[in-house]
C-alpha positions as CSV (number, residue, x, y, z in Angstrom):
1,M,0.0,0.0,0.0
2,R,2.9,2.3,0.8
3,T,4.3,1.7,-2.7
4,V,0.9,2.6,-4.3
5,R,0.8,5.9,-2.3
6,T,4.4,6.7,-3.4
7,V,3.4,6.2,-7.1
8,L,0.3,8.4,-6.6
9,C,2.4,11.1,-5.0
10,L,4.9,11.0,-7.8
11,L,2.1,11.3,-10.4
12,L,0.4,14.1,-8.6
13,A,3.7,15.9,-8.3
14,T,3.4,16.4,-12.1
15,L,0.5,18.7,-11.4
16,P,0.7,22.2,-9.9
17,W,-0.3,22.3,-6.2
18,L,-3.9,23.1,-5.8
19,P,-6.0,23.7,-2.6
20,G,-9.2,22.1,-2.4
21,S,-12.1,10.2,-11.6
22,G,-15.0,5.4,-20.1
23,F,-11.4,6.3,-20.7
24,A,-9.7,5.7,-24.0
25,E,-7.3,2.8,-24.7
26,Q,-3.8,2.8,-25.9
27,R,-4.6,2.9,-29.6
28,L,-5.5,6.6,-29.4
29,T,-3.2,9.3,-30.7
30,R,-1.3,10.5,-27.7
31,V,1.0,13.4,-27.1
32,S,4.2,13.1,-25.0
33,V,4.0,15.3,-21.9
34,A,6.5,16.0,-19.1
35,D,3.5,16.7,-16.8
36,A,-0.3,16.4,-16.9
37,R,-1.1,20.1,-16.8
38,S,-1.0,20.5,-20.6
39,L,-3.5,17.6,-20.9
40,L,-5.8,19.2,-18.4
41,V,-5.9,22.4,-20.4
42,A,-6.2,20.4,-23.7
43,A,-9.3,18.6,-22.3
44,I,-10.8,22.0,-21.2
45,D,-10.3,23.3,-24.8
46,A,-11.3,20.1,-26.7
47,P,-14.7,20.0,-28.3
48,D,-15.2,16.5,-27.0
49,G,-13.7,17.4,-23.6
50,Q,-10.9,14.8,-23.8
51,A,-7.2,14.7,-24.0
52,H,-4.8,11.7,-24.1
53,G,-1.0,11.5,-23.6
54,V,2.0,9.6,-22.5
55,L,4.1,10.8,-19.5
56,S,7.7,11.3,-20.4
57,G,10.8,12.5,-18.7
58,Q,12.7,11.7,-15.5
59,I,9.7,11.0,-13.3
60,A,8.1,8.7,-15.8
61,D,11.4,6.9,-16.4
62,A,12.0,6.5,-12.6
63,I,8.5,5.0,-12.1
64,T,8.7,2.7,-15.0
65,Q,12.2,1.4,-13.9
66,R,11.2,1.1,-10.3
67,F,8.2,-1.1,-11.1
68,K,9.7,-2.9,-14.1
69,A,6.7,-1.9,-16.1
70,T,6.2,-3.0,-19.7
71,T,4.6,0.1,-21.1
72,P,4.9,3.9,-20.7
73,I,2.6,5.7,-18.3
74,Y,-0.6,6.7,-20.2
75,I,-2.8,9.6,-19.2
76,D,-6.4,10.1,-20.1
77,V,-8.4,13.2,-19.2
78,T,-12.1,13.6,-19.7
79,T,-14.5,16.4,-18.8
80,E,-17.2,15.6,-16.2
81,R,-18.8,19.1,-15.8
82,R,-18.5,22.5,-17.3
83,Y,-18.6,25.4,-14.8
84,A,-20.0,28.8,-15.4
85,Q,-16.6,30.4,-15.0
86,A,-15.0,30.5,-18.4
87,G,-12.3,27.9,-18.9
88,C,-13.1,25.9,-15.8
89,R,-14.1,22.3,-15.7
90,R,-14.5,19.2,-13.4
91,L,-12.0,16.8,-14.9
92,Q,-11.4,13.1,-14.4
93,A,-7.8,12.0,-14.9
94,R,-6.5,8.4,-15.2
95,F,-2.9,7.5,-15.1
96,W,-2.2,3.8,-16.1
97,Q,0.6,1.5,-16.9
98,D,0.8,-2.2,-17.9
99,G,3.2,-4.8,-16.5
100,V,3.7,-3.1,-13.2
101,Q,5.4,-5.4,-10.7
102,L,4.3,-4.4,-7.2
103,P,6.2,-5.7,-4.2
104,G,4.4,-8.7,-2.6
105,L,2.5,-9.6,-5.8
106,A,3.5,-12.7,-7.8
107,A,2.6,-11.3,-11.3
108,P,2.8,-8.0,-13.0
109,R,-0.5,-6.2,-13.7
110,R,-2.1,-3.0,-14.9
111,Q,-1.8,-0.3,-12.3
112,T,-4.3,2.6,-12.5
113,V,-4.6,5.8,-10.5
114,D,-7.9,7.8,-11.0
115,F,-8.7,11.2,-9.5
116,G,-11.0,14.1,-10.1
117,I,-10.0,17.7,-10.1
118,N,-11.7,21.1,-10.4
119,Y,-9.3,23.0,-12.8
120,C,-9.2,26.1,-14.8
121,R,-7.2,27.0,-17.9
122,D,-5.0,29.3,-15.7
123,G,-4.1,26.4,-13.4
124,L,-6.2,27.5,-10.5
125,P,-9.4,26.0,-9.1
126,P,-12.7,27.6,-10.1
127,K,-14.0,30.4,-7.9
128,S,-17.5,28.8,-7.9
129,L,-18.8,25.3,-8.7
130,Q,-21.9,26.8,-10.3
131,E,-22.4,24.8,-13.5
132,E,-22.7,26.2,-17.0
133,R,-26.2,26.5,-18.3
134,P,-27.1,24.7,-21.5
């Protein structure tokens, strides 16, 4: 359990600190990102409210090596709600990786971390959770 918390902390470290979870599969076109922020903004701006990427860089390499994973770390972001404040959404983010060997488990498996976040294009949380009217 401690290892899972460590991975979650490392993944969340790719996001800016903020006060205050039907994802796509691997066959999608994905962009390489050093942190998830650009995917959060891309999902906010996307007509379908989705963005997909692959985490790259030192943090991704360290996690992949530590857990002897067989794939890169994939990130899928979808929009759950649109807030009245321009450029602000409730987003669901999923980080996942196949072939992760966790201590104490006999076989590697897919490891998934899901979380929801209220996020605005400027990197801050919305001032209000009032939803956008249709």
